[in-house]
C-alpha positions as CSV (number, residue, x, y, z in Angstrom):
1,M,0.0,0.0,0.0
2,N,1.4,3.4,-1.0
3,I,1.5,5.9,1.9
4,V,0.9,9.5,0.7
5,P,2.9,12.0,2.8
6,V,1.0,14.7,4.6
7,P,1.7,18.2,3.2
8,P,3.3,20.6,5.7
9,F,0.3,22.9,5.6
10,F,-2.0,20.2,6.9
11,Q,0.6,19.1,9.5
12,S,0.8,22.7,10.7
13,M,-3.1,22.9,10.9
14,A,-3.2,19.6,12.7
15,C,-0.7,20.8,15.3
16,M,-2.6,24.1,15.8
17,M,-5.9,22.2,16.2
18,Y,-4.3,20.0,18.8
19,L,-3.0,23.0,20.7
20,H,-6.5,24.6,20.5
21,A,-8.0,21.4,21.9
22,M,-5.6,21.7,24.9
23,N,-7.1,25.2,25.6
24,L,-4.9,27.9,24.2
25,A,-6.1,30.3,26.8
26,S,-4.2,28.4,29.5
27,L,-1.1,27.7,27.4
28,D,1.9,29.9,27.5
29,L,2.9,30.3,23.8
30,N,6.5,31.0,24.9
31,L,6.6,27.2,25.6
32,L,6.3,26.6,21.8
33,I,9.6,28.5,21.3
34,A,11.2,26.4,24.0
35,L,9.8,23.2,22.5
36,D,11.1,24.2,19.0
37,A,14.6,24.6,20.4
38,L,14.4,21.4,22.4
39,V,13.4,19.2,19.5
40,A,15.9,20.9,17.2
41,E,18.9,20.5,19.6
42,A,17.8,17.4,21.7
43,H,19.9,19.0,24.5
44,V,18.7,21.3,27.3
45,G,21.9,23.4,27.4
46,R,22.1,24.0,23.6
47,A,18.4,24.7,23.5
48,A,18.8,27.3,26.2
49,A,21.7,29.0,24.3
50,R,19.6,29.0,21.1
51,I,16.7,30.9,22.6
52,G,18.6,33.1,25.1
53,L,17.3,31.5,28.3
54,S,19.2,30.1,31.3
55,Q,19.6,26.3,31.5
56,P,17.4,26.2,34.7
57,A,14.6,28.2,32.9
58,T,14.8,25.8,29.9
59,S,14.7,22.8,32.2
60,H,11.6,24.3,33.9
61,A,10.0,24.8,30.4
62,L,10.7,21.2,29.6
63,R,9.0,20.0,32.7
64,R,5.9,22.1,31.9
65,L,5.9,20.8,28.3
66,R,6.1,17.2,29.6
67,D,2.9,17.9,31.6
68,V,1.2,19.5,28.7
69,F,1.9,16.7,26.2
70,G,1.9,13.8,28.7
71,D,5.1,12.6,27.3
72,P,8.8,12.9,28.5
73,L,9.8,14.4,25.1
74,L,13.6,14.1,26.0
75,V,15.0,10.9,27.6
76,R,18.5,10.0,28.7
77,V,20.0,7.1,26.7
78,G,23.5,6.3,28.1
79,P,25.5,9.5,28.1
80,R,23.2,11.5,25.8
81,M,19.6,12.8,25.5
82,E,17.4,11.5,22.8
83,L,13.9,12.6,21.5
84,T,10.9,10.4,22.1
85,P,8.9,9.3,19.1
86,R,6.3,11.9,20.1
87,A,8.9,14.7,20.1
88,E,10.3,13.5,16.7
89,A,6.8,13.7,15.2
90,L,6.5,17.3,16.4
91,R,9.5,18.6,14.4
92,V,7.9,19.5,11.1
93,P,4.4,20.5,12.2
94,L,5.8,22.6,15.0
95,A,8.2,24.5,12.7
96,H,5.4,25.3,10.3
97,A,2.9,26.2,13.0
98,L,5.4,28.7,14.4
99,E,5.9,30.2,11.0
100,R,2.2,30.7,10.7
101,L,1.9,32.2,14.2
102,C,4.7,34.6,13.3
103,E,2.8,35.8,10.2
104,V,-0.3,36.4,12.3
105,F,1.4,38.8,14.7
106,V,3.7,40.6,12.3
107,A,2.2,44.0,11.4
108,E,4.8,44.9,8.7
109,S,3.9,43.8,5.2
110,F,6.2,42.5,2.5
111,D,5.1,42.2,-1.1
112,P,7.7,40.3,-3.1
113,A,6.3,41.4,-6.4
114,T,6.9,45.1,-5.7
115,S,9.8,44.9,-3.3
116,A,13.3,46.3,-4.0
117,R,14.8,44.7,-0.9
118,R,18.5,43.8,-0.9
119,F,19.6,40.7,1.0
120,A,23.1,39.8,2.1
121,L,24.0,36.1,1.9
122,M,27.1,34.2,2.8
123,M,28.0,30.6,1.8
124,P,30.9,28.5,0.4
125,D,31.4,28.1,-3.3
126,L,30.2,24.5,-3.3
127,V,26.8,25.7,-1.9
128,V,26.6,28.6,-4.3
129,D,26.8,26.2,-7.3
130,T,24.2,23.9,-5.8
131,V,21.7,26.3,-4.2
132,M,21.9,29.6,-6.0
133,P,20.7,28.7,-9.6
134,P,17.3,27.3,-8.4
135,L,17.0,30.1,-5.7
136,I,17.6,32.8,-8.3
137,A,15.0,31.3,-10.6
138,R,12.4,31.3,-7.8
139,I,13.2,34.9,-6.8
140,G,13.2,36.1,-10.5
141,A,9.7,34.7,-10.8
142,E,8.3,36.0,-7.5
143,A,10.3,39.2,-6.9
144,P,12.0,40.6,-9.9
145,G,13.1,43.7,-8.0
146,V,14.8,41.9,-5.2
147,R,18.6,41.8,-5.2
148,L,21.0,39.3,-3.5
149,N,24.4,40.4,-2.4
150,L,26.5,37.2,-2.1
151,F,29.6,37.3,0.1
152,P,32.5,34.7,0.0
153,W,32.8,32.4,3.0
154,C,34.3,33.9,6.1
155,D,35.1,31.8,9.2
156,P,32.7,32.8,12.0
157,L,35.6,33.3,14.4
158,S,37.0,36.0,12.2
159,M,33.8,37.9,11.5
160,T,33.4,41.4,12.8
161,P,30.2,42.0,14.7
162,E,29.2,44.6,12.1
163,F,29.6,42.1,9.2
164,A,27.6,39.4,11.1
165,R,24.8,41.9,11.7
166,S,24.6,42.7,8.0
167,L,23.9,39.1,7.0
168,D,20.4,38.0,6.2
169,L,21.2,34.3,5.5
170,V,24.1,32.0,5.9
171,I,24.5,28.5,4.6
172,A,27.2,26.3,6.0
173,C,28.2,22.7,6.7
174,T,28.6,23.1,10.5
175,P,26.4,21.7,13.3
176,D,27.2,24.7,15.5
177,A,25.0,27.7,15.6
178,F,26.4,31.2,15.1
179,G,25.9,33.6,17.9
180,G,22.6,35.5,17.4
181,F,21.5,33.2,14.6
182,H,18.9,30.4,14.4
183,R,19.7,27.2,12.6
184,Q,17.6,25.0,10.3
185,R,18.7,21.9,8.4
186,L,18.7,22.7,4.7
187,Y,19.7,19.5,2.8
188,A,22.1,16.6,3.0
189,D,24.9,15.5,0.7
190,C,27.5,12.7,0.5
191,D,31.0,12.6,-0.9
192,W,31.7,10.7,-4.2
193,L,34.8,10.3,-6.4
194,G,34.8,12.5,-9.5
195,V,36.9,11.4,-12.5
196,R,37.0,12.5,-16.1
197,H,34.9,10.5,-18.5
198,G,36.8,7.5,-19.8
199,H,39.2,7.3,-16.8
200,Q,40.8,3.9,-16.9
201,L,40.2,3.3,-13.2
202,A,36.6,4.5,-13.1
203,R,35.1,1.0,-13.1
204,H,37.3,-0.1,-10.2
205,L,37.5,2.9,-7.9
206,D,34.7,1.6,-5.7
207,K,37.3,-1.1,-4.6
208,L,40.0,-0.2,-2.2
209,P,43.0,-1.4,-4.3
210,A,42.1,0.9,-7.2
211,F,41.3,3.8,-4.8
212,L,44.8,3.5,-3.3
213,E,46.5,3.1,-6.7
214,A,44.9,6.4,-8.0
215,R,46.5,9.8,-7.7
216,H,44.2,12.3,-5.9
217,V,43.6,16.0,-5.8
218,A,43.0,17.2,-2.2
219,V,41.0,20.3,-1.2
220,I,42.7,22.2,1.6
221,G,40.9,25.4,2.5
222,P,42.3,28.5,4.3
223,G,43.5,27.8,7.8
224,R,43.7,24.0,7.3
225,R,46.7,21.8,7.0
226,E,45.1,18.9,5.1
227,D,41.8,17.8,3.4
228,M,39.1,16.9,5.9
229,I,38.5,13.7,4.1
230,D,42.1,12.6,4.7
231,E,41.7,13.2,8.5
232,W,38.6,11.0,8.3
233,L,40.3,8.3,6.2
234,R,43.4,8.2,8.4
235,K,41.2,7.3,11.5
236,R,40.2,4.2,9.5
237,G,43.8,3.3,8.5
238,V,43.6,4.5,4.9
239,E,46.1,6.9,3.2
240,R,45.5,8.0,-0.3
241,R,48.1,9.3,-2.8
242,I,47.9,13.1,-3.0
243,A,49.3,14.5,-6.2
244,L,47.9,18.0,-6.0
245,A,46.3,20.2,-3.3
246,V,43.9,23.1,-4.2
247,P,41.9,25.5,-2.1
248,T,38.4,24.9,-3.5
249,Y,36.2,22.0,-4.6
250,L,35.4,23.8,-7.9
251,Q,39.1,23.8,-8.7
252,A,39.4,20.1,-7.8
253,I,36.5,19.2,-10.1
254,R,37.8,21.2,-13.1
255,I,41.3,19.7,-12.7
256,A,39.9,16.2,-12.4
257,A,37.9,16.7,-15.6
258,R,41.1,17.5,-17.5
259,S,43.5,15.0,-16.0
260,D,43.8,11.5,-14.5
261,L,43.5,12.8,-10.9
262,V,40.6,11.7,-8.7
263,A,38.6,14.3,-6.7
264,F,36.8,13.3,-3.5
265,V,34.0,15.9,-3.5
266,P,30.3,16.5,-2.7
267,S,28.1,14.5,-5.1
268,R,25.6,17.4,-5.6
269,L,28.5,19.7,-6.8
270,I,29.4,17.1,-9.4
271,A,25.8,16.9,-10.5
272,A,25.5,20.7,-10.7
273,F,27.5,20.9,-14.0
274,D,25.2,20.7,-17.1
275,P,26.4,19.0,-19.2
276,P,28.3,16.8,-16.7
277,I,32.1,17.1,-16.9
278,L,32.8,14.2,-14.5
279,T,31.8,10.6,-13.9
280,A,30.9,10.0,-10.2
281,V,31.9,6.8,-8.6
282,A,31.0,5.6,-5.1
283,P,34.1,5.4,-2.9
284,P,35.1,2.1,-1.3
285,I,34.6,3.5,2.2
286,D,31.3,5.3,2.9
287,P,32.1,8.6,4.5
288,G,28.5,9.2,5.6
289,I,26.4,12.3,5.0
290,D,27.3,15.9,5.2
291,E,24.5,18.2,6.3
292,Q,24.1,21.8,5.1
293,F,22.4,24.2,7.5
294,M,20.7,27.5,7.0
295,F,21.3,30.2,9.6
296,Y,19.3,33.4,9.9
297,P,19.4,36.3,12.5
298,T,17.4,35.9,15.6
299,R,16.4,39.6,15.2
300,A,14.8,38.7,11.9
301,Q,12.7,35.8,13.1
302,L,9.5,37.8,12.7
303,D,10.6,39.8,9.6
304,P,8.2,39.0,6.8
305,A,10.9,39.5,4.2
306,S,13.2,37.1,6.0
307,I,10.4,34.6,6.4
308,W,9.8,34.8,2.6
309,L,13.5,34.3,1.8
310,R,13.9,31.5,4.2
311,G,10.9,29.7,2.8
312,L,12.3,29.9,-0.7
313,A,15.6,28.5,0.5
314,L,13.9,25.7,2.4
315,D,11.9,24.8,-0.7
316,V,15.2,24.6,-2.7
317,G,16.7,22.4,0.0
318,R,13.8,20.0,-0.1
319,S,14.1,19.8,-3.9
320,L,17.7,18.5,-3.5
321,D,16.6,15.0,-2.5
322,R,18.4,13.4,-5.4
323,P,21.2,14.3,-7.9
324,K,20.1,16.2,-10.9
325,H,22.0,13.9,-13.3
326,E,21.8,10.3,-12.0
327,S,23.3,9.1,-15.3
328,I,26.7,10.3,-14.3
329,F,26.7,8.3,-11.1
330,Q,28.0,4.8,-11.1
331,R,25.8,3.5,-8.3
332,R,27.1,0.9,-5.8
333,G,24.7,-0.4,-3.2
334,S,22.5,2.2,-1.5
335,R,24.8,5.2,-1.5
336,F,21.8,7.6,-1.6
337,S,19.7,5.7,0.9
338,A,18.2,7.3,4.0
339,G,20.3,4.9,6.1
340,N,23.5,7.0,5.6
341,T,24.4,8.8,8.8
342,P,25.9,12.2,9.3
343,R,29.7,12.3,9.7
344,S,30.2,13.6,13.2
345,E,33.7,14.9,12.4
346,N,32.2,17.6,10.1
347,A,33.7,21.1,10.2
348,V,33.0,24.0,7.9
349,R,34.0,22.9,4.4
350,P,36.3,25.1,2.3
351,A,34.8,27.1,-0.5
């Protein structure tokens, strides 16, 4: 039997109807903000930092929420806290319900069709090539007068407060929230091997001997001493042959397309080229999933223009469920299955 997914709008309405049945008059709506942070972080301390409350205050909110829902919501499993099935089920409908509530109480209006608003965005190059083309297409159709100013990636630790305050949206592969910014998961990706079409090792690179025989191009961003993937491989006893190191993934891809070097790069970046310039091969060791997150200023949480832009970005993220050009991918097993897990060693990727 095919199960039809419930659209987010109806999930939001169901959530709000449930809250109404609980008697909204007696419910502190601030608890919804705390609940949103708790289900997003699955950690009382991080949830407290996210919404600007003390840890005791957030713990008190959790106790009240447990009474409201009749469910523990967060339980300790060994050394860590995990969400209950009830809390997991609240993630999507709660996020959409809060967006709708924000729209109800915001007095300022925003008309995309007539707006000349300028937005400042920051993201690494690998995200630019993946996210910006569909985002620009959506904005062009809905808001032809809106302009995006895109800034190159800057390490959060080196940002000036003035620059951070100027940003409307940040996309990055980091699990940590920026100070003063909210975080939402945007999309997931996984690393594949990119080789030029006709590469003699292409049919064998999914086996460890061919992977070790190949000559590789590494991506070492500013402030780093080696490619993050090499750090990850070394922990598993694997050393690859590095023939060239470059600072960006785009450079690695273009060099691999014109040489016999192998590039270990995000799969969606390989698929972003149309026509494709590389063949993608599953590596012999599965490095798991990289997650890209969207960050937006806490001060703009109720700004209708920010809500609109975030909505478009989230729609683009949801559309990135599968590679654009599956024909270039030499599939091995279930590399794109939902069973892949995030790589916990993730840091911010180079541009």
